[in-house]
Each structure stands twice: as C-alpha cells, then as structure tokens.
Backbone bond lengths (Angstrom), bond angles and torsions (degrees), N, CA, C in turn:
res aa  C-N    CA-C-N  psi(-1)  N-CA   C-N-CA  omega(-1)  CA-C   N-CA-C  phi
1 M - - - 1.490 - - 1.469 108.71 -
2 T 1.397 112.92 142.33 1.526 118.00 -178.71 1.535 105.42 -68.07
3 P 1.326 114.09 156.55 1.505 119.45 173.15 1.534 110.30 -59.23
4 S 1.277 119.25 -40.54 1.459 120.72 -180.00 1.543 112.72 -65.10
5 A 1.320 117.35 -42.78 1.481 119.66 174.96 1.474 111.72 -62.70
6 K 1.324 117.18 -36.47 1.462 121.27 178.63 1.498 109.55 -64.87
7 E 1.321 121.25 -39.16 1.436 120.58 175.26 1.494 114.24 -62.31
8 W 1.308 116.24 -40.94 1.483 119.27 177.54 1.474 109.84 -63.92
9 V 1.396 120.65 -39.81 1.369 124.24 176.33 1.509 112.31 -58.32
10 E 1.310 116.00 -47.03 1.475 122.91 178.43 1.550 112.08 -60.04
11 K 1.309 115.88 -41.34 1.484 117.66 175.50 1.502 112.71 -65.88
12 A 1.350 112.79 -41.34 1.547 116.56 178.15 1.494 112.67 -63.05
13 E 1.350 116.19 -37.12 1.444 118.18 179.18 1.543 111.00 -69.17
14 A 1.325 118.42 -37.97 1.426 119.70 174.21 1.500 112.37 -59.54
15 D 1.348 116.63 -41.13 1.483 118.12 175.44 1.513 112.84 -67.27
16 H 1.307 116.99 -36.94 1.418 121.46 176.11 1.535 113.26 -57.90
17 L 1.348 116.06 -43.41 1.401 120.92 178.87 1.547 109.55 -69.96
18 S 1.303 118.62 -44.09 1.493 120.28 176.70 1.457 111.87 -57.37
19 A 1.385 118.56 -44.64 1.432 117.84 -179.11 1.548 113.35 -61.37
20 G 1.251 116.32 -41.09 1.484 121.12 178.35 1.485 112.81 -68.62
21 R 1.322 115.73 -37.22 1.499 119.09 179.21 1.477 110.31 -64.39
22 E 1.346 116.63 -46.64 1.458 119.90 -176.11 1.608 110.49 -68.12
23 Y 1.326 112.69 -34.09 1.498 116.34 179.35 1.548 112.19 -67.72
24 R 1.306 116.76 -39.11 1.462 126.58 -176.94 1.552 114.43 -84.93
25 A 1.362 117.89 -8.66 1.391 118.32 -175.34 1.491 111.48 -53.21
26 R 1.383 122.04 137.64 1.443 126.13 179.91 1.522 109.06 -82.52
27 N 1.296 117.19 -34.87 1.452 119.06 -177.68 1.558 107.37 -114.69
28 R 1.305 115.27 118.31 1.488 122.79 176.07 1.530 111.47 59.93
29 P 1.315 117.85 57.01 1.517 118.04 175.39 1.564 109.41 -57.54
30 N 1.298 117.98 142.69 1.429 125.57 -178.30 1.543 108.78 -109.33
31 Y 1.363 113.86 85.75 1.418 118.19 -175.94 1.576 111.36 -69.23
32 D 1.340 116.96 -28.12 1.470 120.87 175.16 1.600 105.38 -59.94
33 A 1.304 116.51 -51.47 1.476 117.59 -178.03 1.491 112.82 -64.86
34 S 1.348 118.16 -36.64 1.433 120.07 177.47 1.506 113.25 -61.31
35 C 1.357 114.91 -40.03 1.469 118.12 175.69 1.495 113.06 -64.35
36 F 1.353 116.11 -43.28 1.428 124.64 -177.90 1.551 108.94 -62.15
37 F 1.375 115.22 -49.00 1.471 114.07 179.78 1.450 115.75 -70.02
38 A 1.268 118.10 -28.43 1.485 122.75 168.71 1.433 114.05 -54.84
39 Q 1.332 112.42 -52.24 1.520 116.27 -179.58 1.506 108.35 -65.38
40 Q 1.307 120.53 -41.70 1.476 122.46 -179.04 1.557 109.71 -63.21
41 C 1.289 118.12 -36.43 1.429 121.58 178.07 1.542 109.84 -63.20
42 A 1.304 118.36 -44.82 1.450 122.51 179.30 1.513 110.16 -66.74
43 E 1.305 117.02 -40.91 1.483 121.90 -178.73 1.571 109.00 -60.28
44 K 1.349 114.96 -50.26 1.396 120.07 -177.13 1.516 118.20 -67.27
45 Y 1.354 113.43 -31.63 1.443 119.03 172.88 1.535 111.47 -69.85
46 L 1.301 117.36 -38.65 1.507 120.31 176.99 1.543 105.73 -63.84
47 K 1.314 119.86 -42.68 1.441 120.83 -177.60 1.542 111.21 -66.84
48 A 1.324 114.57 -34.70 1.443 119.02 176.00 1.509 111.86 -58.09
49 R 1.305 114.36 -45.40 1.461 120.26 -175.07 1.568 108.11 -72.22
50 L 1.279 117.37 -35.34 1.483 120.73 175.86 1.504 109.36 -64.50
51 V 1.318 118.93 -45.63 1.494 125.60 179.51 1.483 108.18 -58.13
52 E 1.343 117.86 -43.28 1.428 122.49 -177.25 1.464 111.96 -64.44
53 E 1.329 118.84 -27.37 1.493 122.60 176.98 1.424 110.93 -90.34
54 G 1.361 122.05 -6.85 1.407 121.33 -175.98 1.552 114.90 79.16
55 I 1.278 114.89 20.99 1.498 118.53 -178.68 1.537 109.33 -96.74
56 A 1.226 115.85 120.09 1.469 121.58 178.86 1.531 109.73 -73.47
57 F 1.303 118.23 146.75 1.466 124.57 -179.79 1.490 110.06 -139.30
58 P 1.339 117.15 151.46 1.446 122.19 -179.26 1.567 108.78 -79.15
59 K 1.291 114.83 169.81 1.518 117.04 170.89 1.487 107.25 -75.18
60 T 1.301 115.88 116.18 1.468 122.35 -178.06 1.445 110.17 -158.46
61 H 1.366 114.58 148.08 1.493 121.41 168.45 1.540 115.23 -99.49
62 D 1.339 112.53 5.58 1.422 121.35 -176.64 1.503 111.24 -78.77
63 L 1.325 116.60 100.80 1.424 120.86 -174.87 1.520 111.77 -70.67
64 E 1.262 121.62 -30.88 1.441 123.16 172.90 1.525 114.25 -62.85
65 A 1.313 112.83 -42.07 1.487 118.92 176.09 1.567 111.35 -62.23
66 L 1.319 116.54 -40.82 1.464 118.75 176.13 1.512 112.73 -68.04
67 L 1.330 116.90 -38.36 1.476 121.18 173.42 1.470 111.62 -55.38
68 D 1.410 114.87 -51.82 1.438 119.23 177.42 1.552 114.19 -48.76
69 M 1.288 114.63 -36.49 1.438 117.43 -175.43 1.529 114.42 -77.02
70 I 1.389 117.64 -18.42 1.437 120.09 -179.60 1.477 111.82 -105.83
71 L 1.324 120.39 -7.53 1.481 120.26 -176.78 1.502 117.90 -61.70
72 S 1.359 116.81 -25.65 1.424 114.11 175.80 1.571 114.15 -68.33
73 K 1.332 115.55 -20.16 1.466 122.75 173.59 1.512 114.03 -93.15
74 E 1.321 115.66 -29.75 1.449 121.10 -175.92 1.562 110.24 -132.29
75 P 1.306 119.04 64.48 1.440 122.04 -173.89 1.547 114.05 -60.38
76 L 1.281 121.48 -25.09 1.404 121.07 177.01 1.481 115.68 -70.37
77 W 1.334 117.20 -15.01 1.427 122.93 -178.91 1.548 110.18 -73.29
78 E 1.306 116.97 -4.21 1.448 119.04 174.53 1.493 112.47 -54.97
79 T 1.350 113.62 -31.75 1.506 117.49 179.18 1.518 110.75 -66.04
80 L 1.246 121.68 -13.74 1.522 124.38 176.93 1.478 113.11 -82.67
81 R 1.383 118.22 -12.24 1.422 121.50 -168.97 1.538 114.17 -51.18
82 Q 1.319 116.65 -55.82 1.486 118.38 -173.42 1.520 109.86 -61.72
83 S 1.289 118.78 -39.37 1.501 119.59 -178.26 1.508 109.37 -65.19
84 L 1.337 117.82 -38.86 1.471 120.53 177.26 1.499 113.25 -69.39
85 V 1.330 118.43 -36.84 1.442 120.80 170.51 1.517 111.14 -58.61
86 D 1.287 116.83 -43.90 1.433 123.89 -178.90 1.498 114.05 -56.64
87 I 1.315 116.75 -42.88 1.457 121.44 -176.68 1.507 117.37 -95.38
88 T 1.304 117.39 -6.10 1.481 123.64 179.81 1.563 109.03 -54.91
89 S 1.305 115.54 -45.87 1.538 118.57 -172.90 1.550 107.86 -68.77
90 Y 1.314 121.00 -12.80 1.463 118.91 -177.54 1.561 111.57 -76.29
91 A 1.402 115.92 -7.15 1.450 117.86 173.41 1.512 110.90 -60.61
92 V 1.323 115.03 -32.99 1.512 119.59 -178.19 1.548 117.22 -130.98
93 A 1.278 114.71 -22.74 1.521 117.47 -172.83 1.435 116.19 -52.30
94 F 1.324 120.08 -38.72 1.465 123.00 -172.72 1.526 112.03 -107.49
95 R 1.314 115.77 10.73 1.465 120.53 -177.44 1.554 112.02 -82.70
96 Y 1.328 116.01 -15.71 1.458 123.50 -177.47 1.530 112.72 -125.22
97 P 1.300 116.62 160.47 1.489 121.95 176.60 1.616 107.64 -55.74
98 G 1.299 108.77 152.45 1.502 115.52 173.92 1.501 114.34 115.41
99 E 1.302 117.43 -29.14 1.492 122.88 177.17 1.513 109.28 -140.95
100 S 1.291 112.60 145.99 1.476 117.01 174.17 1.542 109.03 -138.40
101 A 1.288 113.75 148.98 1.438 120.59 -176.94 1.580 109.77 -85.33
102 T 1.313 117.69 145.52 1.451 121.80 175.55 1.532 108.45 -93.63
103 R 1.243 116.81 173.07 1.416 124.88 177.46 1.535 106.86 -64.41
104 E 1.320 117.77 -44.13 1.447 119.14 177.37 1.524 115.40 -58.19
105 M 1.352 114.30 -42.92 1.445 121.17 177.59 1.544 110.83 -61.12
106 A 1.303 112.73 -42.09 1.548 115.60 179.92 1.544 110.24 -65.47
107 R 1.342 114.74 -41.02 1.480 117.97 179.51 1.540 110.35 -61.54
108 T 1.359 115.80 -44.12 1.463 117.39 177.63 1.499 111.58 -62.88
109 A 1.283 118.94 -44.68 1.470 124.36 178.86 1.544 108.86 -55.74
110 L 1.339 114.76 -47.40 1.509 117.52 -178.84 1.499 110.13 -64.54
111 T 1.278 119.67 -40.61 1.392 122.42 -179.05 1.519 114.23 -62.47
112 H 1.386 112.79 -45.21 1.422 116.94 176.77 1.578 111.01 -64.79
113 A 1.300 119.90 -42.15 1.444 120.02 178.53 1.472 114.44 -64.73
114 K 1.298 114.03 -35.00 1.523 121.28 -179.15 1.544 108.26 -65.65
115 R 1.298 116.53 -40.56 1.453 120.43 -179.47 1.495 112.13 -65.82
116 L 1.322 117.32 -44.97 1.413 122.08 178.31 1.599 109.72 -66.36
117 R 1.278 114.15 -39.99 1.478 121.00 178.78 1.561 110.84 -55.84
118 Q 1.370 112.79 -47.63 1.461 119.49 178.74 1.578 110.99 -59.69
119 E 1.256 116.86 -44.62 1.434 122.57 -177.29 1.569 110.92 -64.54
120 V 1.314 116.26 -45.20 1.470 119.58 -176.78 1.501 108.18 -73.52
121 R 1.324 120.19 -40.68 1.532 118.36 175.34 1.486 114.29 -58.77
122 Q 1.338 113.09 -41.69 1.523 115.22 178.49 1.477 111.44 -65.42
123 S 1.321 116.95 -39.24 1.525 122.51 178.36 1.496 111.67 -63.28
124 L 1.375 116.86 -33.42 1.472 121.31 -177.63 1.521 108.73 -89.73
125 G 1.323 119.58 1.72 1.430 121.42 -177.58 1.523 115.21 75.32
126 L 1.322 117.63 23.63 1.435 124.26 179.37 1.492 108.83 -101.92
127 T 1.294 118.81 82.48 1.510 125.27 -169.37 1.517 108.52 -73.50
128 R 1.386 117.33 -36.50 1.458 117.77 -177.03 1.492 109.66 -79.54
129 C 1.346 112.11 128.19 1.500 120.35 178.03 1.483 109.82 -104.55
C-alpha cells in the first residue's frame, strides 16, 4: 500500500473508532457525531482506495461521486451505492442546529460505514479489522 493510502486508512480508522465511541457512550451519546464520523470513515476509505489506484479526486463529501470514480476497479461495489447515498448527507446535516440524528440513524450510518470499511480493507489487503 502506498504511504498516502496508508495515511487515508489511518484517518478513516480514527473516524471509525470515534463513530462507535459516540454511539456507545453511556452518558450523553452524541448521535450527530456518530453519523458524521461514520460518513467521514466511509469517505476516507473510498479516498484511500482511489489513492492506491492513482486516481485523482476533487475535494468532496459526496460518497456516490467517489464511488463512481472507483467502480472501474471495483465493479461489485455498485451494491454499496444506496447506503453511500444515504449517509452522504451526514457530512453536514447534523453539524448545525435544526436537525438531530436519532439512535436508529446512527446505527444505520455505522452499519453502512462498516460494510464499506470491510470491502475497502479487503481490497487493500488489510484483513485484520
């Protein structure tokens, strides 16, 4: 794995841990943050895979756009599309007043991010989760 892709993976893993920690907090769980970090985990894992292939990408939080860029190398990831569409909005939706995530939304976001995480890690040869 390239050093740059490894950096993206490390950042993605930090977001993965933060998402889970916020979701599982016994006192004052922050479901907004859990959703945000789940989206960020997925975004950074997609970017890691793109970097590994040498595919340049724009600054974006749009997971579907990132997926489109890697599909030529990972065509089976098309099955992830709807879950990535579902959590793309979590990059900003709950960061400001007006909307708040529920426990169920956070659980769904974590499930979607975990599935993508497993696919990317396998693709990068990172079998240990």
